[in-house]
C-alpha positions as CSV (number, residue, x, y, z in Angstrom):
1,X,-6.6,-27.4,-26.5
2,X,-9.7,-25.2,-26.0
3,X,-8.7,-24.6,-22.4
4,X,-5.2,-23.6,-23.4
5,X,-6.4,-21.1,-26.0
6,X,-8.9,-19.5,-23.6
7,X,-6.1,-19.0,-21.1
8,X,-3.9,-17.2,-23.6
9,X,-6.8,-15.0,-24.6
10,X,-7.5,-14.0,-21.1
11,X,-3.8,-13.1,-20.5
12,X,-3.7,-11.1,-23.7
13,X,-6.7,-8.9,-22.9
14,X,-5.8,-5.3,-22.0
15,X,-8.0,-5.3,-19.0
16,X,-7.2,-8.0,-11.7
17,X,-9.2,-10.6,-11.3
18,X,-10.8,-11.5,-8.1
19,X,-7.1,-12.1,-7.2
20,X,-6.4,-8.3,-7.0
21,X,-7.8,-5.1,-5.6
22,X,-10.8,-4.0,-7.7
23,X,-13.4,-6.0,-5.7
24,X,-12.1,-4.9,-2.3
25,X,-11.8,-1.3,-3.4
26,X,-15.4,-1.2,-4.6
27,X,-16.6,-2.5,-1.2
28,X,-15.0,0.4,0.7
29,X,-11.3,-0.7,0.5
30,X,-11.5,-2.9,3.7
31,X,-8.2,-4.7,3.1
32,X,-6.9,-5.8,6.5
33,X,-10.3,-6.7,8.1
34,X,-11.8,-9.0,5.6
35,X,-11.4,-12.5,4.0
36,X,-10.6,-12.1,0.3
37,X,-8.2,-13.6,-2.2
38,X,-6.5,-10.2,-2.7
39,X,-5.1,-10.7,0.8
40,X,-2.6,-13.2,-0.7
41,X,-0.4,-10.1,-1.4
42,X,-0.3,-9.4,2.3
43,X,-0.1,-13.0,3.6
44,X,1.5,-15.3,0.9
45,X,0.2,-18.4,2.7
46,X,-3.2,-17.6,1.2
47,X,-1.8,-18.1,-2.3
48,X,-2.1,-21.9,-1.5
49,X,-5.8,-21.4,-0.8
50,X,-6.4,-19.3,-4.0
51,X,-4.2,-21.0,-6.5
52,X,-4.7,-22.4,-10.0
53,X,-5.7,-19.1,-11.6
54,X,-4.4,-16.4,-13.9
55,X,-5.3,-12.8,-13.8
56,X,-4.6,-9.5,-15.6
57,X,-5.4,-5.9,-14.5
58,X,-5.5,-2.5,-16.0
59,X,-5.7,0.4,-13.5
60,X,-6.3,4.1,-14.2
61,X,-5.6,6.8,-11.7
62,X,-6.5,10.5,-12.1
63,X,-5.1,12.4,-9.0
64,X,-7.1,15.6,-9.8
65,X,-9.8,17.1,-12.0
66,X,-9.9,20.8,-12.7
67,X,-11.4,23.2,-15.2
68,X,-8.3,22.7,-17.3
69,X,-8.9,18.9,-17.5
70,X,-7.5,15.8,-16.0
71,X,-4.1,16.0,-14.3
72,X,-1.5,13.3,-13.7
73,X,-3.4,10.4,-15.3
74,X,-1.5,7.1,-14.9
75,X,-2.2,3.6,-16.4
76,X,-0.6,0.6,-14.7
77,X,-1.2,-2.9,-16.3
78,X,-0.1,-5.9,-14.4
79,X,-0.7,-9.7,-14.5
80,X,0.3,-13.0,-13.0
81,X,-0.6,-16.6,-12.4
82,X,-0.5,-19.2,-9.5
83,X,-0.3,-22.9,-10.2
84,X,-0.5,-25.8,-7.7
85,X,2.0,-28.6,-8.4
86,X,1.1,-32.2,-7.4
87,X,-1.6,-30.9,-5.0
88,X,1.2,-29.9,-2.5
89,X,3.1,-26.7,-3.6
90,X,1.8,-23.6,-5.2
91,X,4.1,-21.4,-7.3
92,X,3.1,-17.9,-8.4
93,X,4.6,-15.0,-10.3
94,X,3.2,-11.5,-10.8
95,X,4.7,-8.9,-13.1
96,X,4.6,-5.1,-12.9
97,X,2.6,-4.8,-9.7
98,X,3.3,-1.3,-8.3
99,X,4.8,-0.9,-4.9
100,X,1.8,1.4,-4.1
101,X,-0.4,-1.7,-4.0
102,X,1.7,-3.5,-1.2
103,X,1.0,-1.4,1.9
104,X,4.5,0.2,1.7
105,X,2.9,3.4,2.9
106,X,2.9,1.8,6.3
107,X,6.1,3.4,7.8
108,X,8.3,2.5,4.9
109,X,7.3,5.1,2.4
110,X,7.2,8.0,4.9
111,X,10.9,7.3,5.7
112,X,11.8,7.0,2.1
113,X,10.4,10.4,1.2
114,X,12.7,12.1,3.8
115,X,15.5,11.3,1.4
116,X,13.6,11.2,-1.9
117,X,10.7,13.6,-1.6
118,X,9.3,12.8,-5.0
119,X,10.0,9.1,-4.6
120,X,12.3,6.9,-6.7
121,X,13.4,8.8,-9.8
122,X,13.3,12.1,-8.0
123,X,16.1,14.0,-6.3
124,X,18.1,12.5,-3.4
125,X,18.6,15.1,-0.7
126,X,20.0,15.4,2.8
127,X,20.3,18.1,5.4
128,X,23.1,19.9,3.6
129,X,24.9,19.6,0.3
130,X,23.8,19.0,-3.3
131,X,20.7,17.5,-4.8
132,X,21.1,14.8,-7.3
133,X,18.7,12.7,-9.3
134,X,18.0,9.0,-8.7
135,X,17.0,6.1,-10.9
136,X,13.3,5.2,-11.1
137,X,12.0,1.8,-10.3
138,X,11.4,-0.5,-13.2
139,X,9.2,-3.5,-14.0
140,X,8.6,-5.1,-10.5
141,X,8.8,-8.9,-10.1
142,X,6.9,-10.8,-7.5
143,X,7.4,-14.5,-6.7
144,X,5.3,-16.7,-4.4
145,X,5.8,-20.2,-3.1
146,X,3.2,-21.8,-0.7
147,X,2.3,-25.2,0.7
148,X,-1.2,-26.6,1.4
149,X,-4.6,-25.9,-0.1
150,X,-8.0,-24.6,0.9
151,X,-8.9,-27.8,2.9
152,X,-5.6,-28.2,4.7
153,X,-5.5,-27.4,8.4
154,X,-2.3,-25.3,7.9
155,X,-0.8,-23.3,5.0
156,X,2.6,-21.5,4.8
157,X,3.9,-19.2,2.2
158,X,6.8,-17.0,1.2
159,X,6.7,-13.9,-1.1
160,X,9.7,-12.1,-2.6
161,X,9.3,-8.8,-4.3
162,X,11.9,-6.8,-6.2
163,X,11.9,-3.6,-8.2
164,X,15.0,-1.7,-9.3
165,X,16.5,0.7,-11.8
166,X,19.9,1.8,-12.9
167,X,21.5,4.1,-15.5
168,X,25.0,5.1,-16.5
169,X,25.9,8.3,-18.4
170,X,29.3,8.6,-19.9
171,X,30.7,11.9,-21.4
172,X,34.0,12.6,-23.1
173,X,35.2,16.1,-23.9
174,X,38.1,17.2,-25.9
175,X,37.0,20.6,-26.8
176,X,40.5,22.1,-27.2
177,X,41.5,19.3,-29.6
178,X,44.8,18.5,-27.8
179,X,44.0,14.7,-27.7
180,X,43.7,15.0,-23.9
181,X,40.2,14.1,-22.8
182,X,38.0,15.0,-19.8
183,X,35.8,12.1,-18.8
184,X,32.6,12.2,-16.6
185,X,30.8,9.0,-15.6
186,X,27.5,9.2,-13.6
187,X,25.9,6.1,-12.3
188,X,22.5,5.9,-10.6
189,X,21.0,2.9,-8.9
190,X,17.8,2.3,-6.9
191,X,16.7,-1.0,-5.4
192,X,13.6,-2.1,-3.5
193,X,13.2,-5.6,-2.0
194,X,10.5,-7.1,0.2
195,X,10.3,-10.5,1.8
196,X,7.2,-11.8,3.6
197,X,6.6,-15.1,5.4
198,X,3.0,-16.0,6.2
199,X,1.0,-18.7,7.9
200,X,-2.7,-19.5,7.7
201,X,-4.6,-21.9,9.9
202,X,-7.9,-23.7,9.5
203,X,-9.6,-25.0,6.4
204,X,-12.5,-23.3,4.7
205,X,-14.8,-25.7,6.6
206,X,-13.6,-24.5,10.0
207,X,-15.3,-21.7,11.8
208,X,-12.1,-20.2,13.2
209,X,-9.3,-19.4,10.7
210,X,-6.3,-17.5,12.2
211,X,-3.4,-16.2,10.1
212,X,-0.3,-14.1,10.6
213,X,2.7,-12.7,8.7
214,X,6.0,-11.0,9.1
215,X,7.8,-8.9,6.5
216,X,11.1,-7.1,5.9
217,X,11.5,-4.4,3.3
218,X,14.7,-2.7,2.2
219,X,15.5,0.0,-0.2
220,X,18.6,2.1,-1.3
221,X,19.2,4.8,-3.9
222,X,22.5,6.4,-4.8
223,X,24.0,8.8,-7.3
224,X,27.8,8.4,-8.0
225,X,29.8,10.8,-10.1
226,X,33.5,10.4,-11.1
227,X,35.5,12.7,-13.4
228,X,39.0,12.3,-14.8
229,X,41.3,14.7,-16.6
230,X,44.0,13.3,-19.0
231,X,47.2,15.1,-18.3
232,X,49.3,13.3,-20.9
233,X,49.3,10.0,-22.7
234,X,48.7,7.3,-20.1
235,X,48.5,9.8,-17.2
236,X,45.1,10.5,-15.8
237,X,44.2,12.6,-12.8
238,X,40.8,12.1,-11.0
239,X,39.1,15.4,-10.3
240,X,35.7,14.4,-8.9
241,X,34.7,11.4,-6.8
242,X,31.6,11.8,-4.9
243,X,28.5,9.8,-3.9
244,X,25.1,11.0,-2.6
245,X,22.9,8.2,-1.2
246,X,20.0,7.0,0.8
247,X,22.0,4.2,2.3
248,X,19.0,2.4,3.5
249,X,15.4,2.4,4.3
250,X,14.6,-0.8,6.3
251,X,11.2,-1.8,7.5
252,X,10.3,-4.6,9.8
253,X,6.6,-5.4,10.5
254,X,3.8,-7.9,10.6
255,X,0.3,-8.6,11.6
256,X,-2.4,-11.1,12.3
257,X,-6.2,-11.5,12.0
258,X,-8.7,-14.2,12.9
259,X,-11.8,-15.0,10.8
260,X,-14.6,-16.3,13.0
261,X,-17.7,-17.7,11.2
262,X,-18.7,-19.8,8.2
263,X,-16.6,-18.9,5.2
264,X,-19.5,-19.6,2.7
265,X,-22.5,-17.9,4.4
266,X,-23.8,-16.1,7.4
267,X,-21.8,-13.8,9.7
268,X,-18.0,-13.6,9.8
269,X,-16.2,-11.4,12.3
270,X,-12.5,-10.5,11.6
271,X,-10.5,-8.7,14.3
272,X,-7.0,-7.8,13.2
273,X,-3.8,-5.9,14.1
274,X,-0.6,-4.9,12.2
275,X,2.5,-2.9,13.1
276,X,5.5,-1.7,11.1
277,X,8.7,0.1,12.0
278,X,11.1,1.7,9.5
279,X,14.5,3.4,9.8
280,X,16.6,5.3,7.3
281,X,20.2,6.6,6.8
282,X,21.8,9.1,4.5
283,X,25.4,9.5,3.2
284,X,27.3,12.1,1.2
285,X,31.0,11.5,0.4
286,X,33.1,14.1,-1.5
287,X,36.5,12.5,-1.6
288,X,38.4,15.0,-3.9
289,X,36.7,18.5,-4.3
290,X,35.8,19.2,-0.7
291,X,36.6,16.3,1.7
292,X,35.5,16.7,5.3
293,X,33.3,19.7,4.4
294,X,30.3,20.6,6.5
295,X,28.0,18.9,4.0
296,X,29.9,15.7,4.3
297,X,29.9,15.8,8.1
298,X,26.2,16.4,8.3
299,X,23.8,13.5,8.8
300,X,20.1,12.7,8.6
301,X,18.2,9.9,10.4
302,X,14.5,9.1,10.0
303,X,12.2,6.5,11.6
304,X,8.5,5.8,11.5
305,X,6.0,3.7,13.3
306,X,2.6,2.6,12.0
307,X,0.1,0.6,14.1
308,X,-3.5,-0.3,13.2
309,X,-6.1,-2.2,15.3
310,X,-9.7,-2.9,14.3
311,X,-12.4,-5.3,13.4
312,X,-14.4,-6.2,10.3
313,X,-17.7,-7.9,9.8
314,X,-19.3,-9.5,6.8
315,X,-22.7,-11.1,6.3
316,X,-23.4,-13.2,3.3
317,X,-26.9,-14.3,2.2
318,X,-28.0,-16.0,-0.9
319,X,-27.5,-13.1,-3.3
320,X,-26.3,-10.3,-0.9
321,X,-23.0,-9.5,0.8
322,X,-22.8,-6.7,3.4
323,X,-19.4,-5.7,4.8
324,X,-18.1,-3.2,7.3
325,X,-15.1,-2.4,9.4
326,X,-13.9,0.1,12.0
327,X,-10.3,0.7,13.1
328,X,-7.9,2.9,15.0
329,X,-4.6,3.8,13.5
330,X,-1.5,5.6,15.0
331,X,1.4,6.8,12.9
332,X,4.5,8.7,13.9
333,X,7.4,10.0,11.8
334,X,10.6,11.5,13.2
335,X,13.5,13.2,11.3
336,X,16.8,14.2,13.0
337,X,19.2,16.4,11.1
338,X,22.7,17.0,12.4
339,X,24.4,20.1,10.8
340,X,28.1,20.7,11.2
341,X,28.7,24.3,12.4
342,X,32.5,24.0,12.9
343,X,34.7,23.9,16.0
344,X,33.3,20.5,16.9
345,X,29.8,22.0,17.1
346,X,26.6,20.6,15.7
347,X,23.1,21.9,15.2
348,X,20.5,19.2,15.7
349,X,17.1,19.7,14.3
350,X,14.4,17.2,15.2
351,X,10.9,17.2,13.6
352,X,8.3,14.7,14.8
353,X,4.7,14.2,13.6
354,X,2.2,12.0,15.4
355,X,-1.1,11.2,13.7
356,X,-4.2,9.5,15.2
357,X,-6.9,8.2,12.9
358,X,-10.1,7.6,14.8
359,X,-12.2,6.2,13.5
360,X,-11.6,4.8,10.0
361,X,-14.8,3.3,8.9
362,X,-15.6,1.3,5.7
363,X,-19.1,0.1,4.6
364,X,-19.8,-1.9,1.5
365,X,-22.4,-4.1,-0.2
366,X,-22.5,-6.5,-3.1
367,X,-25.7,-7.8,-4.7
368,X,-26.2,-10.5,-7.4
369,X,-28.7,-9.2,-9.9
370,X,-28.7,-12.2,-12.1
371,X,-26.5,-15.4,-11.8
372,X,-23.6,-13.8,-13.8
373,X,-23.8,-10.1,-12.8
374,X,-23.1,-8.4,-9.4
375,X,-23.2,-4.8,-8.4
376,X,-21.1,-3.2,-5.6
377,X,-20.8,0.0,-3.7
378,X,-18.7,1.2,-0.8
379,X,-17.8,4.2,1.3
380,X,-14.6,4.8,3.3
381,X,-14.4,7.6,5.8
382,X,-11.5,8.7,8.0
383,X,-10.9,11.5,10.5
384,X,-7.2,12.3,11.2
385,X,-5.9,14.5,14.0
386,X,-2.4,14.9,15.4
387,X,0.4,17.1,16.6
388,X,3.8,18.3,15.4
389,X,6.8,18.7,17.5
390,X,9.8,20.7,16.2
391,X,13.0,20.8,18.3
392,X,16.1,22.9,17.7
393,X,19.2,21.8,19.7
394,X,22.6,23.5,19.7
395,X,25.4,21.3,20.9
396,X,29.1,20.6,20.7
397,X,31.1,17.4,20.7
398,X,30.5,14.0,19.3
399,X,27.2,13.6,17.5
400,X,26.5,10.3,19.4
401,X,26.7,12.1,22.8
402,X,26.9,15.9,22.3
403,X,26.8,18.5,25.0
404,X,23.7,20.5,24.5
405,X,23.8,24.2,25.3
406,X,20.5,25.3,23.8
407,X,17.1,23.6,23.3
408,X,14.1,25.3,21.7
409,X,10.9,23.3,21.1
410,X,7.7,24.1,19.3
411,X,4.6,21.9,19.8
412,X,1.6,22.5,17.5
413,X,-1.7,20.7,17.0
414,X,-2.4,19.6,13.5
415,X,-5.8,20.5,12.1
416,X,-8.3,17.7,12.0
417,X,-8.7,16.4,8.5
418,X,-11.6,14.3,7.2
419,X,-11.6,12.2,4.0
420,X,-14.5,10.5,2.2
421,X,-14.0,8.0,-0.5
422,X,-16.9,6.6,-2.5
423,X,-16.7,3.7,-5.0
424,X,-18.9,1.5,-7.1
425,X,-18.3,-1.5,-9.2
426,X,-19.6,-4.4,-11.3
427,X,-18.7,-8.1,-11.2
428,X,-19.1,-10.6,-14.0
429,X,-18.9,-14.4,-13.2
430,X,-19.3,-16.9,-15.9
431,X,-18.2,-20.4,-14.8
432,X,-14.5,-20.1,-14.1
433,X,-14.1,-16.6,-15.5
434,X,-14.3,-13.5,-13.3
435,X,-14.2,-9.8,-14.2
436,X,-14.4,-7.0,-11.7
437,X,-14.5,-3.3,-12.5
438,X,-14.4,-0.3,-10.2
439,X,-14.9,3.4,-10.6
440,X,-14.4,5.6,-7.5
441,X,-13.5,9.1,-6.3
442,X,-11.9,10.7,-3.3
443,X,-14.6,13.2,-2.7
444,X,-13.3,15.0,0.4
445,X,-9.7,15.3,1.6
446,X,-7.9,15.5,-1.7
447,X,-4.6,17.5,-1.4
448,X,-5.5,19.5,-4.4
449,X,-8.9,20.5,-3.0
450,X,-10.6,18.9,-6.0
451,X,-11.9,15.4,-6.3
452,X,-9.6,12.6,-7.6
453,X,-10.8,9.7,-9.6
454,X,-9.6,6.1,-10.0
455,X,-10.7,3.0,-11.8
456,X,-9.6,-0.5,-12.3
457,X,-10.6,-3.5,-14.4
458,X,-9.6,-7.0,-13.3
459,X,-9.9,-10.2,-15.2
460,X,-9.2,-13.7,-14.0
461,X,-9.6,-17.3,-14.9
462,X,-9.6,-20.3,-12.6
463,X,-8.3,-23.7,-13.7
464,X,-10.1,-25.6,-11.0
């Protein structure tokens, strides 16, 4: 009974436990190249290793700080639990965990913003035609199922994530009072789905513990408007029937890492690699007002690649943990707009951006002051350089194989940008209860030119 009441209390507190991001962020945001229970959100097989726990998190993000005060402050509570059933299968559920915490920025989000520059809830736009609003994403749901435990030689897991939003606006107008009505119906829907399959080898007693995962992410957003005019009783004439949509943003990717060393003490080396590819498509149909217009015949395609290779090291003594990582990252984004110019002619505009991050370095440390209290600090530094390629092509004929009569290309080198992120945190561990807090700032490289601040408080309770 006491155990049940304590669990309810922990879930009710407005404050992620060691099962989420605060601890990793305060150690320099190492993510891929470390061994931590927060990695279960990347590789769901690890949920079998870190099961039988509940957690809750309250995050605060302040994108900028100016003389006028704080700007864009957001608060994002989330929570969940994972329970092992009959020592074989682990089931987990997480509520309201933001897509921004899932690595969707790897290829997927850059493609999405070519159609929704402000993200879900903002305007849908293409190469030509109107701009229309989209539905924001609401209350994400995350489900896990995994097999095995920390001492099993092999663990497997599956993660399904969904966030969606929809709205319907219905307006009826009979301003001239002739009992003949004009009706307008606007429907908006946005959906985001991610599925991940993971595998993890080696028990916590083994010195070599490999793991890998594959994932598929899909999103769509559309704005549909239909209008009718009532001509007489029982006779209705449709006047508007059009849809503007990001038909799809599909990402396929995966990664692997290998932890070499004792999981409890001493030195652990973790080389890792991940790669993601995303592709998007756009659609505008105006079936009544202006069918086969230049806006309807225009098209936009976008694709992105994101690859990262690096190694992390961690050394654990009796009361001290020191971590570090170094990685190389290559990202590319290409957008191709085909604009209809009449007489079977198209104007093709291609924009490509390639970014190279070398190096990306993280350094962090954790020290246990007393048995229940830990302090942490971390720094993450990146240097990014790249080039942009803009191409204008004039062509006639089919868009799949047009005859090009003009090609103009501009190649420019992107200025080198450096970022420096510093963070510090505290950890509290009392028997099966864990609390982690982080306060950090992006000191250099903020898009506003001013520091941005973030913080997070994570609470968790283990049933083992």
